[in-house]
N, C-alpha and C positions, 0 to 999 in steps of 0.2 A: 774699705774692710783692709785689717792688719792682717789678719789670717785668710791664707786661700784656701779653697777646697782641697788642696793636697794636704796642706796642714792638719785642717779638720778631719781626715779620713784616718791620719794617723793618731788622733788624741783617742784614750778611752779612758775608762772608770781606772782602770789599774794603772795607766800612766799618771793619772793626777795623783792617784795616792801613795804614789813613790818618788814625787817631787821633793825637793825640800821645801823648805816654808817661803824662803828669800826667791825663788826660781816660781812658786806656785802663784806669789804675788805679781810678779810679770806678766804670767800668764792670764791671771784673772782681769789684770787690768785691759789687756787685749781681748777678751771675751766680751768683757764690759762694753767695751767702744762700739765693737762690733754689734752686740745688741740692741745698743740705743740705734746706731746708724740704721741696722734692720728692722727697728721697729717706726720709725722715722719714714722709713720709707713704704712699709704697710701703711700708715697713716695719711699718706699721701692720695689727693685726689684732685679733680679739675677745679675745685674751688679754693684749694690753698696751695696748688702749684701748677707746674706747666702741663701736666698731661691731660689728654684729650677727653669729653664726658664718654668717648666710646671705650676707653681702657677701662671703666668702672663696670663693676658688678649689678646685675640687674637690678639688684634690692638696695644699692647704694646709691642708685641715680636720683637726683630731689627733681621732681617735677610738680607742679603746682596743678590744684583742683582743675584751674579753668584748661591749662593744657590737656590735661587728661581728659575733660569733657568734649574739646574740641575733638582730640584723636578718636574717641571713641565714636562720635558723631560721623566724623569721615569713614571709618571704618564701617558704620552701618551701611551709610551711602554707598559706599563701594559695593559690600555686599549685596545690596536690593539691586545695584546695576547689573553684578556678575550674574543673578540669578534671571534677570529677563534679558540677557545678550547671548546669543547664540552664539558658541565656539565657533570659531576659525577654521576653516578646512585647510587641512596639511597641504604643505607647498610640493610642488612637483618633485624637487630634490628631496625632502622629506621620504616621501613615497618612493624615490628610488633606493634608498640609503635602508630603508625596512625591509624593501623586498631583496636586495641583496643578500644571500646567505653568507658570504664572508664575513659580513660585519659580524655577525654572532660569535666567531671566532678569533675576533682582532682584538688584541688587547690595547687600555687605552695609553693614550702616551704619556710616558714619564716626564716628569720636568729635567730640567737641567740638558747638559750635552748628551745627544742622542750618540750610541754606538755608531763609528762609522764617520761621525763628521768630522770637519775639518778643525783641526785645532788652531791655537793662535799663541805664540809665546814671545820672547825677547830673541829677536834676529841679531843682536850685538852682544857679544861675549867681552866683558871688559875684565882686564886683568887686576887682580885683588892688588892693592898697593898698602893694605895696613890691617892690622890683625887686633881685635881687641877683647880681651878676656872680661866676663862678669861672675864674680865670685860672691857667695851670702856670705857677710860677716857676723851675724848673730844668728844664734839660734831662735827658731821662730816659739818653739815652746819654753825653753828653758832661760833662754836669755843670756847663753854661753857663747862667747866668744869662739869661732868656727877657725880652722887652720885649711886654708887653700889647699896645703899639699894632698891631702884626702879626695879633693873633688873630684868628680865625673861629670863631662860634658853630656847634656839631655837634649839641649836644641841649638841653632843657631840662625841667623838672617842676615841680609849683606843691606849696606847702606851708600846709596851714590849722593855726594857732595862735591861742591865746588870751594875752594879756596882761593883768597889773593894772596898773589904772589909778593916776594921782596926785592930787594937790589938784585941779590943772586938769580931770582927766580922770578923774573915780572912776568906778568898777566895773570889769568886766571887758571888753577889747576884744579883737575878733575879728579876727586879721590873716589876709591872703591873699597869699602871698610866691611869686615865679614866681624860678626859681633857673636861669639860663642857663652852661651849661657851656660851655667856650672851648678851641680849640687852637690852638698855636703852632709855626709851623716854624723852626728852629733854622738858623744859617748853615752849619752842615755837611749841610741837608737832613733832619734827622729831625723829624719829627711828633710831638709830645707833647701829651696830651689832660687835661686836669683831669678826675677822676673822682673824683666825691663820694661812691660808693659805698665807696673805697678810701681814704678821706682819715682823718686823726686830727686829734686834738685837742694842742696843744704841752704842755699839762699832763700828757696822758696820752699818750705816745709809742707805747705799747705794744698800744693798743687802737685799732681802725679799724671804722668802721660798714661792714657787709656788704650793705644795702641802701638803697635811695631812701628816704627818710622822706616820706612824705603828710602825716603828722600831725607838727606840731612838738611839743617838749619841755612847754611848758606845757598844751597839749589833752591828750597822753597821760599826764602826772603827773595832771591833773584825771581823766580817765576811769578812772585806776586807783584814784584817791581813792572816786570813788563806789560802784564795786564792789568794793572789798574793805573801806574803811572805813565805808563808809554801807550796805553791803550791798545795794546796787539791783541789779536784775536789769537783762540786758540790755536788754528793754523798757522800763524805767524811765528806762534812762539814754538812749535814744533820745528819750524822750517829752519829757524834761528839756531837752535840746537843740534840739527842735524848737518847742515852747513857750517855749522861754525868751528 
């Protein structure tokens, strides 16, 4: 998708009518590409993509007549069996729970971390060694160049990486980089955000990152080497980094 949800939420009929012809053409191309991609996703199913059959709607599932007849026969047999078999008696635990009056006022357990439960987080705080700012360069609506001096930071994340040293600094260097994402307001009022999770490299325009990387490429390559080349277990890799 070339336009994010944040971009689409700002585009309305009045803004389209006020755009110049050339800028409107750039925006139309982006909308056309996004529409084609959305149509391709809607047409995907278990027969022409890697989606499982369980993801399809009931009316889209393809089933043969023989399979339907067999399933119907099994359902009829199971129904007859349920009619003849007496229901099992409730267990002693179920009887105690039903007899306990406190269970009537007890709320069901919510998913996720419960109030008062012990939390887990980073025990080691690393000092930030580098700062990297990410600015949007072109307006997502009118395709005009944006000025970074009007940028406003809206999000940030950190990346841990290892870099190979040189003659002056031998060994392996651990870097901790803070990435700051900025948004810029165009002259037409459209706000364009720099989203690193949707960025792509100039040499690989068809490949884009789908998530924020908390681990840098050097550290990721080193972990893969230890796991698959050196055959170290996860515990041994953790021990290597903790004692190294």
